[in-house]
N, C-alpha and C positions, 0 to 999 in steps of 0.2 A: 907242178908249177911251171907257168910258161915264163921262161928267161929272156924271151924276146929273140932267142938264138933262131928259132923256126921262122919267126917273122922276118928276120933279115934276109932269110932266103927266098923270101916271097915279096921282094921290092918291085914295084912297078917300074916300067921303063918311062922316060920322059916322053910327052906326047909331042909329036911335031905339028907344026901348024895346020889346021883343020881337023885334026884327029880328035876323038873324043877324050874328055879329060875327067879327072877323078872327081867324085860327088861326095859330100859327107854323108856317113851312114847313121842309122838310127841312134847307134851309140854315142857318136859324137853329138849329135842333136841333143840327146838325154843329158849329156855333161853340160852343154850351153843352157838347156833348160833348168836344170838342177840350181846351177850357179846364178843364173839371171833373175829366176823367178819370173812371173808374169804380172804385172802391174796393168790393170786397164785403166787407170786414171794417171795423168801425168804427175810425176814427182821429181824432186831434185836428188840425184845421186850423191853419193860422199864427197864428191868434189863440186857439188852445186850445179851439175849439168842436167837440163831437163830431159827426162827418160820415160818411156811408156813401153808396154808390151814387154817382150823378153830383151831388154836392154837397148830398144831402138831410140835413136837421138837425134835423128834428122828432122828438122821441122817441127819439134815438140815444143809446146809452150804450156803455160800455166793454164789449168781448166780443160784441156784435152782430154777427151774420153774416147774409147774404142771398145769394140766387142772381142770375144775370144777369138772368133774367127779372122777378125782384122789383125790381131796379134800374131795368129799363125802365118797369115799371108804375108805380114812384114817380115817376119822371120825368115820365111822360105825366100823372099825376094833378095834380102840381105845376104843370104848364106851363099847365094849363087856369085854375088860381089866377093865375099871373102874366100870362096874357093879359088876365084880366078887370082886374087893376089898370092896366095900360096902357089898356085900352079906357076904363075909368072916368075916370083922370086927365088923359089927352090929349084936348083940345078941337078939335084941327085934323086935317084929314084925314092919312093916312099911305099911303105906297107899302108893298109887302109887305116890301121890304128894310128900310125904316125902323121897320115894327112889330117885325120879326124882331129886329133889333139892340137896340130899347128892351126887349123881353121878356128877351133875353139879359142885358142890363145889369142888369134889375130882379130877375132871377133870381139873379144874384151878390150884389147890394147891399141888395135888399129894398125893399118898397113905401114906407116910411116916408123912406127916402133920396130914391126917386123924387118922392114927394109934396113933400118940402122942398127940392128942387134947384133951383138956378138953370137948370140944362138943362131942366127941365120948364116953367119960367118963359118961357125964349126960345122954346121949341118952341111953347108955346101962344100965343106972339105972331106965330107962323108965320115966325120967324126960322130957317129950317131950316139955312142955311148955318153958323149959329153952333153948331148942336148937336154936332158931331163934337168941336169944341175943348172943351166942356163936358162931354163924356163923358170924355175924357182926363183931366180934373182928378181922378177917382175913381180913383186908383192907390195908395192907401195902406191898409195893414192895421196896427192897432195903432201908428198914428202914423207908420209907415215906408213909404217907397216901395219896392213889391216889383216887380222885373223881370216876374213873371208877370201882375201886373195892369197893368203897362204895355203888355206886349203885348197882353193881352185888350183893353183899352180901345181900342187901336189897330185890333184886328180889329173890334170893334163899331163904331168910327167909320167905317171902311172900308165895312163892311156897309152902315151907315146911308147912305152915300152912293152905295150901289149898285156898289162897287168890289170887286175881288178882294182877299180878305182871308186867305186859308189859308196863304200864305207866311209870316205875321207868327208 
């Protein structure tokens, strides 16, 4: 069983300006795809936001349709943006699993929630063991706890710890 202890030894260094940054892995992308699902026709999410593809919301309106290839391209483009948010706001080293979990969390909740979260505060204090419980607090949409978000946060917390998450 991976307790995360080995992962903590494998923290990355924070990159300086102009150095290459971390990229989300196939594991992190798999988590996003599992919980976002892929819809090729615009729909309103649980709080009424027009959405398409793998949770894409920018410029989406009723009647919009895309291909699977367009959904993949949208996700790829947006992931670069969310990787940058995590790189910019996190001030401590991260393992690949930790980075993946944070990008997935931020992709779902947005950079403003990351920036203002207690989760980021405790992470930047290198309190890695407190991050999973902080992640799980973000399980509401429209003020109500949603089981889909409970499951997603559990999966993200497990991934952050370097544990198996797909069964969630």
